[in-house]
OpenMM code with the backbone's topology and positions (N, CA, C; nanometers):
from openmm import Vec3, app, unit

residues = "UNK UNK UNK UNK UNK UNK UNK UNK UNK UNK UNK UNK UNK UNK UNK UNK UNK UNK UNK UNK UNK UNK UNK UNK UNK UNK UNK UNK UNK UNK UNK UNK UNK UNK UNK UNK UNK UNK UNK UNK UNK UNK UNK UNK UNK UNK UNK UNK UNK UNK UNK UNK UNK UNK UNK UNK UNK UNK UNK UNK UNK".split()
positions = [
    Vec3(2.1643, 9.5263, 2.5370),
    Vec3(2.0196, 9.5303, 2.5398),
    Vec3(1.9685, 9.5770, 2.4037),
    Vec3(1.8783, 9.5015, 2.3464),
    Vec3(1.8228, 9.5347, 2.2154),
    Vec3(1.7224, 9.6492, 2.2264),
    Vec3(1.7140, 9.7283, 2.1197),
    Vec3(1.6166, 9.8369, 2.1177),
    Vec3(1.4756, 9.7804, 2.1163),
    Vec3(1.3826, 9.8556, 2.1709),
    Vec3(1.2434, 9.8097, 2.1789),
    Vec3(1.1830, 9.7885, 2.0407),
    Vec3(1.2243, 9.8696, 1.9432),
    Vec3(1.1693, 9.8542, 1.8082),
    Vec3(1.2152, 9.7227, 1.7451),
    Vec3(1.3382, 9.6805, 1.7731),
    Vec3(1.3892, 9.5538, 1.7195),
    Vec3(1.3195, 9.4358, 1.7856),
    Vec3(1.2959, 9.4452, 1.9153),
    Vec3(1.2242, 9.3394, 1.9869),
    Vec3(1.0808, 9.3289, 1.9355),
    Vec3(1.0153, 9.4441, 1.9109),
    Vec3(0.8786, 9.4440, 1.8599),
    Vec3(0.8733, 9.3822, 1.7203),
    Vec3(0.9734, 9.4106, 1.6368),
    Vec3(0.9783, 9.3533, 1.5028),
    Vec3(0.9954, 9.2023, 1.5089),
    Vec3(1.0726, 9.1528, 1.6048),
    Vec3(1.0952, 9.0091, 1.6189),
    Vec3(0.9688, 8.9376, 1.6664),
    Vec3(0.8822, 9.0075, 1.7388),
    Vec3(0.7587, 8.9466, 1.7888),
    Vec3(0.6502, 8.9353, 1.6832),
    Vec3(0.6619, 9.0132, 1.5742),
    Vec3(0.5629, 9.0058, 1.4670),
    Vec3(0.5745, 8.8736, 1.3925),
    Vec3(0.4640, 8.8280, 1.3360),
    Vec3(0.4660, 8.7045, 1.2576),
    Vec3(0.5380, 8.7321, 1.1261),
    Vec3(0.6433, 8.6555, 1.0951),
    Vec3(0.7175, 8.6804, 0.9710),
    Vec3(0.6424, 8.6280, 0.8483),
    Vec3(0.6820, 8.6798, 0.7335),
    Vec3(0.6218, 8.6367, 0.6075),
    Vec3(0.6519, 8.4892, 0.5804),
    Vec3(0.7739, 8.4473, 0.6116),
    Vec3(0.8156, 8.3083, 0.5972),
    Vec3(0.8638, 8.2568, 0.7320),
    Vec3(0.8363, 8.1301, 0.7611),
    Vec3(0.8678, 8.0757, 0.8938),
    Vec3(1.0184, 8.0717, 0.9219),
    Vec3(1.1011, 8.0679, 0.8187),
    Vec3(1.2463, 8.0623, 0.8401),
    Vec3(1.3039, 8.1965, 0.8845),
    Vec3(1.2249, 8.3009, 0.8740),
    Vec3(1.2721, 8.4338, 0.9148),
    Vec3(1.2483, 8.4631, 1.0620),
    Vec3(1.1912, 8.3697, 1.1344),
    Vec3(1.1617, 8.3916, 1.2762),
    Vec3(1.2912, 8.4128, 1.3543),
    Vec3(1.2942, 8.5178, 1.4347),
    Vec3(1.4104, 8.5500, 1.5172),
    Vec3(1.3730, 8.5241, 1.6615),
    Vec3(1.4446, 8.4340, 1.7248),
    Vec3(1.4176, 8.4042, 1.8654),
    Vec3(1.5107, 8.4890, 1.9513),
    Vec3(1.4531, 8.5521, 2.0525),
    Vec3(1.5308, 8.6409, 2.1383),
    Vec3(1.5090, 8.6070, 2.2852),
    Vec3(1.6095, 8.6368, 2.3654),
    Vec3(1.6015, 8.6202, 2.5109),
    Vec3(1.4888, 8.7095, 2.5625),
    Vec3(1.4008, 8.6542, 2.6448),
    Vec3(1.2877, 8.7339, 2.6912),
    Vec3(1.3276, 8.8330, 2.8006),
    Vec3(1.4472, 8.8203, 2.8573),
    Vec3(1.4918, 8.9151, 2.9583),
    Vec3(1.5602, 9.0376, 2.8975),
    Vec3(1.6504, 9.0147, 2.8014),
    Vec3(1.7282, 9.1267, 2.7482),
    Vec3(1.7063, 9.1528, 2.5997),
    Vec3(1.6493, 9.0573, 2.5267),
    Vec3(1.6257, 9.0763, 2.3848),
    Vec3(1.7418, 9.0350, 2.2966),
    Vec3(1.8434, 8.9732, 2.3530),
    Vec3(1.9606, 8.9303, 2.2766),
    Vec3(1.9242, 8.8130, 2.1869),
    Vec3(1.9753, 8.8121, 2.0617),
    Vec3(1.9408, 8.7040, 1.9704),
    Vec3(2.0521, 8.6002, 1.9577),
    Vec3(2.1753, 8.6360, 1.9849),
    Vec3(2.2858, 8.5410, 1.9743),
    Vec3(2.3007, 8.4597, 2.1008),
    Vec3(2.3437, 8.3358, 2.0883),
    Vec3(2.3628, 8.2505, 2.2053),
    Vec3(2.2321, 8.2173, 2.2744),
    Vec3(2.1289, 8.1923, 2.1958),
    Vec3(1.9952, 8.1684, 2.2488),
    Vec3(1.9716, 8.0199, 2.2717),
    Vec3(1.9107, 7.9854, 2.3840),
    Vec3(1.8758, 7.8468, 2.4146),
    Vec3(1.7233, 7.8354, 2.4127),
    Vec3(1.6717, 7.7586, 2.3159),
    Vec3(1.5267, 7.7470, 2.2983),
    Vec3(1.4577, 7.6871, 2.4189),
    Vec3(1.5191, 7.5881, 2.4784),
    Vec3(1.4540, 7.5168, 2.5882),
    Vec3(1.4202, 7.6098, 2.7054),
    Vec3(1.5063, 7.7079, 2.7290),
    Vec3(1.4860, 7.7988, 2.8423),
    Vec3(1.4428, 7.9387, 2.7986),
    Vec3(1.4434, 7.9659, 2.6690),
    Vec3(1.4109, 8.0970, 2.6132),
    Vec3(1.4987, 8.2070, 2.6710),
    Vec3(1.6276, 8.1739, 2.6912),
    Vec3(1.7239, 8.2674, 2.7478),
    Vec3(1.8500, 8.2709, 2.6632),
    Vec3(1.9216, 8.3822, 2.6703),
    Vec3(2.0532, 8.3873, 2.6089),
    Vec3(2.1524, 8.3204, 2.7049),
    Vec3(2.2709, 8.2933, 2.6557),
    Vec3(2.3707, 8.2207, 2.7352),
    Vec3(2.4104, 8.2968, 2.8615),
    Vec3(2.4080, 8.4281, 2.8557),
    Vec3(2.4497, 8.5098, 2.9701),
    Vec3(2.3497, 8.4968, 3.0847),
    Vec3(2.2219, 8.5141, 3.0537),
    Vec3(2.1203, 8.5024, 3.1580),
    Vec3(2.1025, 8.3579, 3.2036),
    Vec3(2.1211, 8.2636, 3.1111),
    Vec3(2.1143, 8.1231, 3.1499),
    Vec3(2.2184, 8.0935, 3.2572),
    Vec3(2.3399, 8.1396, 3.2358),
    Vec3(2.4478, 8.1139, 3.3311),
    Vec3(2.4210, 8.1811, 3.4659),
    Vec3(2.3733, 8.3044, 3.4624),
    Vec3(2.3428, 8.3758, 3.5872),
    Vec3(2.2340, 8.3038, 3.6677),
    Vec3(2.1236, 8.2687, 3.6010),
    Vec3(2.0116, 8.2056, 3.6710),
    Vec3(2.0456, 8.0640, 3.7159),
    Vec3(2.1255, 7.9921, 3.6355),
    Vec3(2.1627, 7.8560, 3.6735),
    Vec3(2.2551, 7.8569, 3.7949),
    Vec3(2.3476, 7.9516, 3.8011),
    Vec3(2.4389, 7.9563, 3.9153),
    Vec3(2.3681, 7.9988, 4.0431),
    Vec3(2.2580, 8.0738, 4.0300),
    Vec3(2.1787, 8.1119, 4.1466),
    Vec3(2.0811, 8.0022, 4.1875),
    Vec3(2.0669, 7.8995, 4.1027),
    Vec3(1.9765, 7.7896, 4.1332),
    Vec3(1.8310, 7.8189, 4.1016),
    Vec3(1.8058, 7.9120, 4.0107),
    Vec3(1.6685, 7.9505, 3.9795),
    Vec3(1.6089, 7.8742, 3.8618),
    Vec3(1.6898, 7.7927, 3.7927),
    Vec3(1.6392, 7.7124, 3.6813),
    Vec3(1.6227, 7.5684, 3.7280),
    Vec3(1.5002, 7.5183, 3.7309),
    Vec3(1.4797, 7.3808, 3.7758),
    Vec3(1.5379, 7.2806, 3.6764),
    Vec3(1.6017, 7.1783, 3.7292),
    Vec3(1.6589, 7.0731, 3.6463),
    Vec3(1.7981, 7.1023, 3.5949),
    Vec3(1.8564, 7.2145, 3.6330),
    Vec3(1.9913, 7.2500, 3.5873),
    Vec3(2.0820, 7.2528, 3.7084),
    Vec3(2.1935, 7.1804, 3.6970),
    Vec3(2.2911, 7.1882, 3.8047),
    Vec3(2.4306, 7.1980, 3.7456),
    Vec3(2.5208, 7.2538, 3.8209),
    Vec3(2.6558, 7.2751, 3.7738),
    Vec3(2.7272, 7.1421, 3.7600),
    Vec3(2.7960, 7.1259, 3.6477),
    Vec3(2.8673, 6.9997, 3.6260),
    Vec3(3.0102, 7.0099, 3.6768),
    Vec3(3.0638, 6.8993, 3.7182),
    Vec3(3.2044, 6.8939, 3.7589),
    Vec3(3.2547, 6.7534, 3.7333),
    Vec3(3.3751, 6.7424, 3.6851),
    Vec3(3.4345, 6.6113, 3.6591),
    Vec3(3.5827, 6.6164, 3.6777),
] * unit.nanometer
topology = app.Topology()
chain = topology.addChain("A")
for resn in residues:
    res = topology.addResidue(resn, chain)
    for name in ("N", "CA", "C"):
        topology.addAtom(name, app.Element.getBySymbol(name[0]), res)
């Protein structure tokens, strides 16, 4: 879990657009982030396996 000060800094408008840090809105994690769902890989997997993300289903082959 990211510190609140780091999350607040990431929410501020950066001086340059390339400095924007995208973080998971549930835990504040910046690595393994999926833009489409605004989640990190850990929360994406948890919510997808519970069936809470519309349009996502478990693959099998």
